[in-house]
N, C-alpha and C positions, 0 to 999 in steps of 0.2 A: 132195634137190636142189629149191629151190621155183622156177617155172618163171616169174619176176616180174622185173619191172625196175624196181630198187632204186636209190635214191641218199642222200647225207648233205650235209645241208650243215650246216659252221662244221664243224670237223676237229682244232678245239683236242683237248686233254688224251680229254678224256670225246668229244667226236665222232670220233676215232681207231680206237677200239673199236669202235665202230656199224658203219664204214666194214669193219672186220676181221670182225665176225659175218654181215654181210651180202655181201661176198662169200664167205663160208663155205657161205652155205647160195642163195642166190639170183644171179639175177645183176644183179653189180655194176654200173651202169652207169656213174659218176661219182662225184665229189665237189666241192663249192663251198667256198671261206672264203673271205672281205675280204682273209685274207695269201694274195696269189699264191704267193706262196714256199712257207707249209705245203702248201697246196690240191694243190701239184706232186709237194713229196714224199711225200704218203700215197698218190696216183694210181699212184708207182714203184712204190712196197710192195705193192700190190695190182693192178696191172697194168687199170690203168683208166685213167677221163680225167680229165682236172681240168679244168672245165666255167668257162671266163669271167665267167659271169654265174649267178645261180638263173635267172633266165628261160632261159636254154636247157641247163640241169640237164632243168627241167619237164619241157622237149618232150621229152626221151627218155626219163623215168619214167613208174611207175604207183605207187607208193611212198616215201617220204621219211623221213626222222629229221631231227626242227630242233634241232640241239645249239648251236645260238648262244646269245647273252647272251637274259637271260630280257627287259627292255627291248623286244628286236626279235621276241619267237616272235607276237605276234598278227601283225604285217605279212605274217614270212613265212610265217605261218602262211595266212594270206587270200590272197596271192598264189599260194600251193601251190591249195588248194583252188579257188580260181574257174579252174584248171590241170585240175581236177578229176584233183586227187593227193592221193593217201591220206596223212595223214599221223598219226606219232609224234614227240608232241613231248615233248622233256623235261622233268621237274619243273622249279622249278614251272610249273604251266600258264602262267600268263599275269601282267601285276602287276597286274590289279581284277577282280573278277570280271562287269564289263559285259563288255570284252575276252573273258571266259569265255564269256558268253552270246552273244554274235554268235560266236562259232566253231565253237562247238555249235549254234546254229542256221542256217548255211552246211551244216556237216556234214550234218546232216537230211534239209537241202534239196537237196542236192546227192548222195546217197546214198553221203556216201563215210564209211570208219574213222577217227574220229581219237581214237586211245590216247595218254594223259599214260603218261610215264615214272618211276611208280613202282613203283620194281623190286624192292622189301621184299614184296612182294604174293605173291611168285615164291619168297620162299624159304620152302624146304622144312617147318622150324618152324611160320611161319604156315599154311602149308596145311595139316599135320598136325591144327595148332589150332581151323579152322575144321573139321575134316572129320568133330572127337572127338564133338560131339553133343554138348558141356558147355552150352551158353547165353551168353548174356550174359554177361560177367565183372562183378564188385560194384567191384572197384578194380583199376590197372594204376597201374606207375609206369617210368619209363625211363628212361636216361640215353645219351646219342649222343653224346661229347666228342673231338676230333680236333684234333690239331695245327694249327698256324697254316698252311695254301698262300697262296701270293700268285694263286692263283683263287675266280671266285662272288664277288671283293669288290664285285659291283654290288646283289648282297642281302644282305642280313643272316641271323646265323645260323637265326633263326628259319625263316627261307623254302631256307635252304644242308641246313641237317643237323634241326633241332627237324619239319618238314615231315614226313618221313621217319615220325616218333612219331605225326605227329597223323593221317596217314591210317590207320595200321595202329590205330589207338585207333577211328578211325571205323569201319574193316570188321568188327573181329571184336566192337563192342559194335551196330553196325548204326543207332546213335543218333548225334543231334544236338545241340551245347556249347549251352548255353543260360544258363549262368553262368563266366566266364573269369576267370582275373585272376595275373597276371603280373608277374615282375619284371626287368631286363637289364642291359648293361651294353655301352657302347661300349668296349671296354678296347682295340686295338691299330689300328682302323679308326674312321670316323665314324659307321658301324652298329655296334647291338647283334651285339657276339662272342660273348656269353654273353647265356642267358636259360634260365629257370624260371618252368613253366605250370600252375596250377590249374585244373582245367577241372571242372567237373560234365553231365552230359549229361541227357537228356530221360527218359532209363529210369531216373534214379538212380546211373550209375555215376561212378566219379571218377577222375579223371587226371592224377598226377602225374608232369610229364615236364621233364627237362631237356636244354641243350644248351649245348657252349664249342666252340671253331676256335680254343683259344691255351692248350690244356693239352699236357703236357709225354707223354703216355703214351694213347693212345687206347681207347676203351671203347666196346662198341653193347653194352646190353645191356637187355634190359625181364622184367620182374615181371608176371605176370596172374594176378589170385584171384578162384576161385568162394566157394561158399558154403563148400564142404567138397574144397577142390584147388589149389595155385595153381601155375604154370607159370614155370619161368626159364629163359631164353632169352638165349644168347649168341649174337651174329651173329659177331664175328670167328673164335671159334671154331667157329660149328657144331655150339653141344649146344644140345641142352633134356631138363630134367629135369622132369619130374612129380612131385609131392607131394600125397598120397591120406593123409585123413584117414581112421583104422580101425588094423586090427591095423600094425606098422610094426616095421621096424628103422635109423631114422635115429638116430644117435649122441647123446642130448641131448635126442631128441626124442622124449614115447613117444607111440607110437599112430601116428605118420609112417611110411607109405610111400614109397620115393625111387624111380621106375620114369625108368631113363634111357633117350631114347627115341634111335634106332639112325636117325638123317641120313643119304642118300645127300646126296654131295657132287653139286651142280647149278650150272653156267655161269648166271648167271641173268641176264643181258645175253643172252646166245643162247637163252634161255627168253622173256626179253620181245620179241624182237625178231621170233622165230620162229609165237610168239602172233599176233604183228600180222600178218605177213603169212596165217600162215591163216585170221587169220577176216576177212581180206581175198577169198581164197578159196573161204573155204566159208561168205561169208556170215552171221557169228556174232557173236557179243559178243565184245570183248577183255578181257583182265585186269582192267585198269582204264581206262572211256570218258571221252570228257568232260565227262558229267552229276559222276560222281567225281570227276575230279582239279576240279571246280567246287570241291564238295562241300571237297573240306582248304582249298581256296584260302582258303574263305571262314571256315574255322576258325583260320589261319592271321594273315590278316589281322586274325579279332578279338584274335587274341594282337599279334600288331605295334600296335596303337593301345593295350591295356592294356600293355605295354614302353615302347612315347613318351611315355604316360604318366605311366609311374616316371620317363622319365628327364628332363621336363622338370620334376619337384618340384624 
């Protein structure tokens, strides 16, 4: 148990899960949602208080998760930090880099922890690959495909889904995009619901990322290639295979060895929230801070510009 007063602003589908994790590992003071009935329902479930306003909640907590629509992230986080409250903001960070810069500056000035919810960073496969010492990959490709759900429709598929793989690309390479090309289709909403991006980074790495929120069968896969090996990650099934060049036994591929890495199961959201609270208590960095969140937001906005140019052709 972490002895810290916590709260959640926005307890829709994802915000409710945030509240459950806080209730398990901290002193959950309560929740707030614009839908008072929903807030009361979650508060009853977790035996905490449904606050009548954001200000009322902020007066009773040390740290909050902000799980509201992206368009409100800046305004809610600004009020929270003005109240001296540490913030975990769900991805995407904000609508634009100007808002992100303002929040980063405010957190630094007030000595507050600002964490961004890029939860795939804590996946055991990504943690393993970061510690393996393989260096920056030469090429990455990813598919993040999901059935249509009537949630997060205030943002396009780039900010909704592809942003996860953009974040992992920047994390694994330590590089920045210098050339971004992309296509997309607004299939069922007025925003891009399917997109593919081709990206060259300033270290020479190339990434090919595809995302869709209108498919029938979900898929969340990433393949990462180095000079003499490649890794295949299946996020849905929690598997990681590394194929090494050299003496090997892979059928049909002479001279390649398949290493199946045993991955522990992990509650990623609980790990992310626990990391956030421990960072506050121990005055240490978080998994994904505001600067890292701003970097991936900037990359996502580059993809969006390319997709919008394609849609207007």
